[in-house]
C-alpha positions as CSV (number, residue, x, y, z in Angstrom):
1,M,66.7,256.0,106.4
2,G,69.0,258.4,108.2
3,K,72.8,258.7,107.7
4,P,74.5,255.7,109.3
5,Q,76.7,256.7,112.3
6,N,77.8,253.2,113.1
7,G,78.4,251.8,109.6
8,I,80.3,248.8,108.4
9,G,82.9,248.9,105.6
10,L,83.3,245.6,103.7
11,V,86.7,245.2,102.0
12,R,87.3,242.3,99.7
13,L,90.1,241.3,97.3
14,S,89.5,237.9,95.5
15,D,93.1,237.2,94.4
16,L,95.5,238.6,97.0
17,R,99.0,237.3,96.4
18,E,101.8,237.3,98.9
19,N,103.9,239.5,96.6
20,D,101.1,242.1,96.7
21,L,101.6,242.7,100.5
22,G,102.9,246.0,101.7
23,E,105.6,246.5,104.3
24,D,103.0,246.3,107.1
25,G,101.8,242.9,105.8
26,Q,98.5,244.3,104.5
27,G,97.4,243.8,100.9
28,K,98.0,247.0,98.9
29,G,94.6,246.7,97.2
30,L,92.8,246.2,100.5
31,V,94.4,249.3,102.0
32,D,93.3,251.3,99.0
33,Q,89.7,249.9,99.2
34,E,89.4,250.8,102.8
35,Q,90.6,254.3,102.3
36,R,88.2,254.9,99.4
37,I,85.3,253.6,101.5
38,R,86.2,255.8,104.4
39,D,86.6,258.9,102.2
40,H,83.3,258.3,100.4
41,G,81.5,257.6,103.7
42,K,82.8,260.9,105.0
43,A,81.7,262.7,101.9
44,I,78.1,261.4,102.1
45,G,77.8,261.8,105.9
46,W,78.3,258.2,106.9
47,K,80.5,257.3,109.9
48,I,82.3,254.0,109.4
49,T,83.1,252.5,112.8
50,R,84.1,249.0,111.7
51,V,85.9,247.6,108.6
52,I,85.6,243.8,107.9
53,V,88.2,242.4,105.5
54,E,87.5,239.3,103.5
55,N,89.9,238.0,100.9
56,D,91.4,235.0,99.1
57,I,95.1,234.8,99.7
58,A,97.1,233.1,96.9
59,S,100.7,232.2,97.9
60,S,103.6,232.1,95.5
61,D,102.8,228.5,94.6
62,G,99.4,229.6,93.3
63,K,97.3,227.8,96.0
64,K,94.4,229.6,97.6
65,R,94.6,230.1,101.4
66,G,91.3,232.0,102.0
67,V,87.7,232.0,101.0
68,S,86.1,231.1,97.7
69,A,83.6,232.7,95.4
70,F,82.1,229.4,94.3
71,K,82.9,226.6,96.9
72,R,79.8,226.0,99.0
73,R,79.5,225.0,102.6
74,K,76.7,224.9,105.2
75,V,76.5,228.3,106.7
76,T,74.2,229.9,109.3
77,L,72.1,232.7,107.8
78,A,71.2,235.9,109.6
79,D,67.8,234.6,110.6
80,G,69.4,231.4,112.2
81,R,68.6,229.0,109.3
82,T,71.3,226.7,108.0
83,E,71.7,226.6,104.2
84,W,74.3,225.8,101.5
85,R,76.0,229.0,100.5
86,T,79.4,230.2,99.2
87,F,81.9,230.3,102.0
88,R,82.0,234.0,102.9
89,P,82.7,234.4,106.6
90,G,83.2,238.2,106.4
91,F,80.1,238.7,104.4
92,R,78.0,236.6,106.8
93,E,79.4,238.6,109.8
94,C,78.2,241.8,108.1
95,L,74.7,240.4,107.7
96,A,74.6,239.2,111.3
97,L,75.7,242.5,112.7
98,L,73.1,244.4,110.6
99,M,70.3,242.0,111.5
100,K,71.0,242.3,115.2
101,G,71.1,246.1,115.0
102,D,74.7,246.4,116.1
103,H,75.4,248.5,113.1
104,D,73.2,250.7,110.9
105,G,74.6,250.5,107.4
106,L,76.9,248.7,104.9
107,L,79.3,250.4,102.5
108,A,81.6,248.6,100.0
109,L,83.6,249.7,97.0
110,D,81.5,248.0,94.3
111,L,78.7,245.5,93.8
112,D,81.1,242.7,92.7
113,R,83.2,243.2,95.9
114,V,80.1,242.3,98.0
115,V,78.3,239.5,96.1
116,R,78.8,237.4,92.9
117,D,76.3,234.7,93.7
118,P,72.6,235.4,93.3
119,R,71.7,233.5,96.5
120,D,74.1,235.7,98.5
121,L,72.4,238.7,97.0
122,E,69.0,237.5,98.1
123,D,70.3,237.0,101.7
124,L,71.6,240.6,101.6
125,I,68.3,241.9,100.2
126,D,66.4,240.1,103.0
127,V,68.6,241.7,105.7
128,A,68.4,245.2,104.1
129,E,64.6,245.0,103.9
130,Q,64.1,243.6,107.4
131,S,66.7,245.8,109.2
132,K,65.7,248.9,107.3
133,M,69.3,249.9,107.0
134,P,71.1,251.3,103.9
135,V,73.4,249.2,101.7
136,E,75.5,251.1,99.2
137,S,78.7,251.1,97.2
138,V,81.3,253.8,96.4
139,T,80.8,253.3,92.7
140,G,77.1,253.4,92.9
141,S,76.6,249.9,91.4
142,L,75.1,248.7,94.7
143,R,72.0,250.3,96.2
144,L,69.0,248.5,97.7
145,A,66.8,251.5,98.6
146,T,64.0,250.9,96.1
147,D,62.5,248.1,94.1
148,A,64.2,249.4,91.0
149,D,67.6,249.3,92.9
150,V,66.9,245.7,93.9
151,T,65.9,244.6,90.4
152,M,69.0,246.2,88.9
153,A,71.3,244.5,91.5
154,R,69.7,241.1,90.6
155,V,70.3,241.6,86.9
156,M,73.9,242.8,87.4
157,V,74.8,239.9,89.8
158,A,73.2,237.4,87.4
159,V,75.3,238.7,84.5
160,A,78.5,238.8,86.6
161,N,77.9,235.3,87.9
162,K,77.5,234.0,84.3
163,A,80.8,235.7,83.3
164,S,82.6,234.2,86.3
165,R,81.3,230.7,85.5
166,D,82.3,231.1,81.8
167,T,85.8,232.1,82.9
168,A,86.0,229.2,85.3
169,R,84.9,226.8,82.6
170,R,87.5,228.1,80.1
171,V,90.3,228.0,82.7
172,S,89.3,224.4,83.6
173,A,89.4,223.3,80.0
174,A,92.8,225.0,79.5
175,R,94.1,223.2,82.6
176,Q,92.9,219.9,81.3
177,R,94.5,220.5,77.9
178,Q,97.7,221.5,79.8
179,A,97.6,218.3,81.9
180,L,97.0,216.0,78.9
181,A,100.0,217.7,77.2
182,G,102.1,217.0,80.2
183,E,102.7,220.6,80.9
184,Y,103.3,221.8,84.5
185,G,100.7,224.0,86.0
186,G,103.1,226.5,87.6
187,G,104.3,227.3,91.1
188,K,107.4,225.7,92.7
189,R,108.8,222.9,90.6
190,P,108.0,219.4,91.8
191,Y,111.0,217.6,93.4
192,G,112.8,215.4,90.9
193,F,111.9,217.6,87.9
194,D,113.1,220.8,86.4
195,V,111.0,224.0,86.2
196,D,109.2,222.7,83.1
197,G,107.8,219.9,85.2
198,R,108.9,217.3,82.6
199,T,112.7,217.2,82.6
200,V,113.9,214.6,85.1
201,L,116.8,215.7,87.4
202,P,118.9,212.6,87.9
203,E,120.2,213.5,91.4
204,E,116.8,214.2,92.8
205,A,115.2,211.3,90.9
206,A,117.7,209.0,92.6
207,V,116.5,210.1,96.0
208,I,112.9,209.4,95.0
209,V,113.8,205.9,93.8
210,E,115.8,205.2,96.9
211,C,113.2,206.3,99.3
212,S,110.3,204.6,97.4
213,E,112.1,201.3,97.4
214,R,113.2,201.5,101.1
215,L,109.6,202.4,102.1
216,V,108.3,199.3,100.4
217,Q,111.1,197.3,102.1
218,G,109.9,198.5,105.5
219,A,111.8,201.7,106.3
220,S,109.9,204.5,108.0
221,L,109.4,208.1,106.7
222,R,111.1,209.5,109.8
223,S,114.2,207.3,109.4
224,M,114.6,208.2,105.7
225,A,114.0,211.9,106.4
226,L,116.7,211.7,109.1
227,D,119.1,210.1,106.6
228,L,118.5,212.8,104.0
229,R,119.1,215.6,106.6
230,Q,122.4,213.9,107.7
231,R,123.5,213.8,104.0
232,G,122.8,217.5,103.7
233,L,120.0,217.1,101.1
234,V,117.2,219.6,101.1
235,T,113.7,220.1,99.5
236,V,112.9,222.3,96.5
237,A,112.3,225.1,99.0
238,G,115.8,224.6,100.5
239,A,114.4,223.3,103.8
240,P,115.6,220.2,105.7
241,W,113.6,217.1,104.9
242,R,110.7,216.1,107.2
243,A,108.6,213.0,107.2
244,E,105.5,214.9,106.1
245,G,107.2,216.5,103.1
246,L,108.8,213.2,102.1
247,R,105.4,211.6,102.2
248,E,104.0,214.2,99.8
249,V,106.8,213.8,97.3
250,L,106.6,210.0,97.3
251,L,102.8,210.0,96.7
252,R,103.0,212.1,93.5
253,P,101.8,210.0,90.5
254,R,104.2,212.2,88.4
255,N,107.0,210.0,89.8
256,A,105.5,207.0,88.0
257,G,104.9,208.9,84.8
258,R,101.2,209.4,85.3
259,I,99.3,212.6,84.6
260,V,96.9,213.9,87.2
261,Y,93.9,216.2,86.6
262,R,91.6,217.3,89.5
263,G,93.1,214.6,91.7
264,E,92.5,211.8,89.2
265,E,95.1,210.0,87.1
266,I,94.0,210.4,83.5
267,A,96.9,209.3,81.2
268,D,100.5,208.3,80.8
269,A,103.0,211.2,80.9
270,P,105.3,212.0,78.0
271,W,108.3,211.9,80.4
272,P,110.0,208.6,81.5
273,P,108.8,207.3,84.9
274,I,111.2,207.8,87.8
275,V,109.9,204.7,89.6
276,P,108.1,201.7,88.1
277,L,104.3,202.0,88.4
278,E,104.1,198.8,90.5
279,T,106.6,200.3,93.0
280,F,104.6,203.5,93.1
281,R,101.3,201.6,93.7
282,A,103.0,199.8,96.6
283,V,104.0,203.2,98.1
284,Q,100.5,204.4,97.7
285,R,99.0,201.4,99.5
286,I,101.5,201.8,102.4
287,L,101.1,205.5,102.9
288,T,97.4,205.7,102.5
289,D,96.5,202.6,104.5
290,P,94.1,203.8,107.3
291,G,95.4,201.0,109.5
292,R,99.0,202.0,109.1
293,V,100.9,202.2,112.5
294,I,103.0,205.3,112.9
295,N,105.6,205.2,115.6
296,P,105.5,208.3,117.8
297,G,108.6,210.3,118.5
298,A,111.8,210.8,116.5
299,A,113.3,208.3,114.1
300,P,115.8,205.8,115.6
301,K,119.4,207.2,115.6
302,W,121.1,203.9,116.5
303,L,121.5,200.6,114.7
304,G,119.8,198.3,117.2
305,S,117.3,200.7,118.8
306,R,113.9,199.0,118.7
307,L,115.4,196.0,116.8
308,Y,117.5,194.3,119.5
309,H,115.4,192.4,122.1
310,C,115.9,192.2,125.9
311,G,117.0,188.7,126.7
312,I,115.3,188.8,130.1
313,C,111.8,190.0,129.0
314,T,111.9,188.2,125.6
315,P,111.8,184.4,126.1
316,A,113.7,182.0,123.9
317,D,110.6,181.2,121.9
318,L,110.0,184.9,121.1
319,S,106.4,184.6,122.2
320,V,106.8,188.0,123.9
321,R,109.1,190.6,122.4
322,V,110.5,193.6,124.3
323,T,113.0,195.7,122.4
324,C,116.0,197.7,123.7
325,H,116.5,201.5,123.5
326,I,119.5,203.7,124.0
327,R,119.9,205.0,127.5
328,V,119.2,208.7,127.5
329,G,121.6,211.0,129.4
330,S,124.4,208.4,129.6
331,R,128.0,209.6,129.0
332,I,128.6,206.3,127.0
333,P,125.6,205.2,124.8
334,A,124.2,201.9,125.9
335,Y,121.3,199.7,125.0
336,R,118.8,199.1,127.8
337,C,115.6,197.2,128.2
338,G,112.5,199.2,127.1
339,N,110.6,198.0,130.2
340,Q,113.0,198.0,133.1
341,A,116.5,199.0,133.9
342,H,117.6,195.3,134.5
343,L,119.7,195.0,131.3
344,I,122.2,197.5,130.0
345,R,124.9,196.7,127.3
346,S,127.5,198.8,125.5
347,M,126.1,200.2,122.2
348,E,129.6,200.3,120.6
349,H,130.6,196.7,121.4
350,T,127.2,195.2,120.7
351,D,126.8,196.9,117.3
352,K,130.4,196.0,116.4
353,Y,129.7,192.4,117.1
354,V,126.4,192.3,115.2
355,V,127.8,194.1,112.2
356,G,130.7,191.7,112.1
357,A,128.3,188.8,111.9
358,V,126.3,190.5,109.1
359,V,129.4,191.2,107.0
360,A,130.7,187.7,107.5
361,R,127.4,186.2,106.5
362,L,127.2,188.3,103.3
363,M,130.8,187.4,102.3
364,R,130.0,183.7,102.1
365,D,129.7,182.0,98.8
366,D,126.0,181.2,99.4
367,A,125.0,184.7,100.2
368,A,123.1,185.0,96.9
369,D,120.7,182.3,98.2
370,L,119.3,185.0,100.5
371,L,117.9,186.8,97.4
372,V,115.5,184.1,96.3
373,P,112.4,186.1,95.4
374,A,109.3,185.4,97.5
375,K,107.3,184.9,94.2
376,P,109.8,183.6,91.6
377,D,107.0,182.5,89.3
378,V,105.4,185.9,88.9
379,D,104.8,186.7,85.2
380,V,105.7,190.4,85.4
381,A,105.2,191.1,81.7
382,G,101.9,189.3,81.6
383,L,100.6,191.1,84.7
384,R,101.7,194.5,83.3
385,A,99.9,193.8,80.1
386,E,96.7,192.7,81.9
387,A,96.8,195.9,84.1
388,K,97.2,198.0,80.9
389,A,94.2,196.3,79.3
390,I,92.1,196.8,82.4
391,R,92.8,200.5,82.5
392,G,91.9,200.7,78.8
393,N,88.6,198.9,79.6
394,L,87.9,201.4,82.3
395,N,88.2,204.3,79.8
396,E,85.9,202.4,77.4
397,L,83.3,202.0,80.2
398,A,83.4,205.7,80.9
399,A,82.9,206.4,77.2
400,D,80.0,203.9,77.0
401,K,78.3,205.6,80.0
402,A,78.7,209.1,78.3
403,L,77.1,207.7,75.2
404,G,74.3,206.1,77.1
405,L,75.2,202.6,76.1
406,I,75.3,201.4,79.7
407,D,73.6,202.7,82.9
408,R,75.2,203.9,86.1
409,A,74.8,200.6,87.9
410,Q,76.7,198.8,85.1
411,L,79.4,201.4,85.2
412,L,79.9,201.0,88.9
413,A,79.8,197.2,88.8
414,G,82.4,197.1,86.1
415,T,84.6,199.7,87.7
416,T,84.5,198.0,91.1
417,K,85.6,194.6,89.6
418,A,88.3,196.2,87.5
419,K,89.8,198.2,90.4
420,A,89.8,195.1,92.6
421,R,91.7,193.1,90.0
422,L,94.2,196.0,89.6
423,A,94.8,196.0,93.3
424,E,95.6,192.2,93.2
425,I,97.9,192.7,90.3
426,D,99.8,195.5,92.1
427,G,100.2,193.3,95.1
428,E,101.6,190.4,93.0
429,L,104.0,192.7,91.1
430,Q,105.3,194.3,94.3
431,G,107.4,191.3,95.3
432,A,108.9,191.0,91.8
433,V,109.9,194.6,91.2
434,V,111.2,195.8,94.6
435,E,114.7,194.6,95.3
436,S,115.7,193.2,98.7
437,P,117.7,195.6,100.9
438,L,120.5,193.0,100.7
439,T,121.0,193.6,97.0
440,P,123.8,196.1,97.1
441,L,125.7,194.0,99.6
442,I,125.4,190.6,97.8
443,G,128.5,190.0,95.5
444,A,130.2,193.2,96.5
445,E,134.0,193.1,96.3
446,D,134.2,194.9,99.7
447,V,131.1,194.2,101.7
448,Q,132.3,196.2,104.7
449,A,132.9,199.3,102.5
450,V,129.4,199.0,101.0
451,W,127.9,198.5,104.5
452,D,129.7,201.6,105.8
453,S,128.3,203.6,102.8
454,L,124.7,202.7,103.5
455,P,122.4,205.1,105.4
456,L,121.3,204.0,108.9
457,S,117.7,203.3,107.8
458,H,119.0,200.9,105.1
459,K,121.3,199.1,107.6
460,R,118.4,198.6,109.9
461,L,116.4,197.0,107.0
462,V,119.3,194.6,106.4
463,L,119.3,193.6,110.1
464,A,115.6,193.1,110.1
465,E,115.8,191.0,106.9
466,L,118.7,188.8,108.2
467,M,118.4,188.2,111.9
468,T,116.8,188.5,115.3
469,V,119.0,189.7,118.1
470,R,118.6,189.0,121.8
471,I,120.8,190.7,124.4
472,L,121.2,188.2,127.2
473,P,122.0,189.0,130.8
474,S,125.7,188.7,131.7
475,G,126.7,186.2,134.4
476,K,130.2,187.8,134.9
477,R,131.2,190.9,136.7
478,G,133.7,193.2,135.1
479,R,134.1,195.7,132.4
480,G,134.8,193.4,129.4
481,F,132.3,192.7,126.7
482,D,131.2,189.0,126.4
483,P,130.1,188.1,122.8
484,S,128.2,185.1,124.2
485,T,125.6,187.5,125.7
486,V,124.5,188.6,122.2
487,E,122.3,185.9,120.7
488,I,121.9,186.1,116.9
489,R,119.2,184.0,115.2
490,W,119.3,184.0,111.4
491,N,115.9,184.4,109.9
492,K,116.9,182.1,107.0
493,Q,118.5,178.8,107.9
494,M,122.1,178.7,106.9
495,P,124.0,175.6,105.8
496,E,127.2,174.8,107.7
497,S,130.4,176.3,106.3
498,K,132.5,173.8,104.4
């Protein structure tokens, strides 16, 4: 083999962190590797015309952003075959370029910078033998010129691979012990908890409780995120709240006092739950439901937007419902029909009239009747005890399978039945543990003051719980507001006032 004059330099750093980046945004270790490869190539008469960089980038939260030394995917080999291999796009590009003859040699810093998996090494050996091109390293640990070189490379990769797997196993065991002890794995602290991951922060916990309950009551993520932004609340990173970030926070089992390991809940946590487990299960069902309808666009910024109905398009029997929206671009905000411009009504006067009706209704002596639970006969304590027993039985099933006392089919059958019953229990408990959005208003000394203090998304829940509003066409001309053109139908029949 001659001295390559169109060689490839392969640069790899397996744990590049953001704080290791230089002023030019490049990893300091990568820059050093490239320089050493170029210097060595020049010293031995190689000309490096292309450098391919492959790295795992770990951000400050400890999460990998790049490729992996162990995770496998289907990849296309240099000869066109598709096989399961470690995900190494840069390495695969090198092999493809050598196989096609676009380049005439490969130079890296060291053997472990090129391959750690024996199957990857065999792919490299195949390409080196078929292309008849040199493959070497700066340190001399990689060289595939002779049978002895190939044998030594195989031995060294096998040893390095075992060492990597041993390390991975010890790290995994340590993380499992850490999880069972309730210790936090590092990175940015989870919202609602201090940096130790266990101490609950009351102010942030209150936000989690509020948003979890309002989600189950029917509020949207967008509307709640808008409320949080308007109140000046921010995430752990100091950023304004968005629906996606709020969803991630509400779906954390940590909120319900559950420990997670490798994506699975494994035990109760040593810290007190922020939200009841039943509420959290309801949040999970809502946010992970594949059939969940997500409204496009921004969250409603007005009390009656998408709640009030057009009295022309929506008949008295409500068989067809067309809601009203705020007229865009108007100097004075007004509700208009969502289908046509045939009905427009002042936002200020309409909302004032509707809110007056709500406050008056909730000030009545019989307002507490609105809080009759949908399932007053739910045995909360009994259902919780049953759920706890089922979870215990699931752990026993797993232990029996490990000991060979039951087979896989029996394990799957028992697990399926247990999880189905747990889902039923969660559904029954939901109605008993999540309060009505009317709760803070019922019995309040100053209903109007409490109403004014509620965020918009909560006010909209109250409206949806209490009434259906139709904005009727006005038969009079003039600038005055006619209350008779706003029809309010109470969702729960009210007795006549005495």
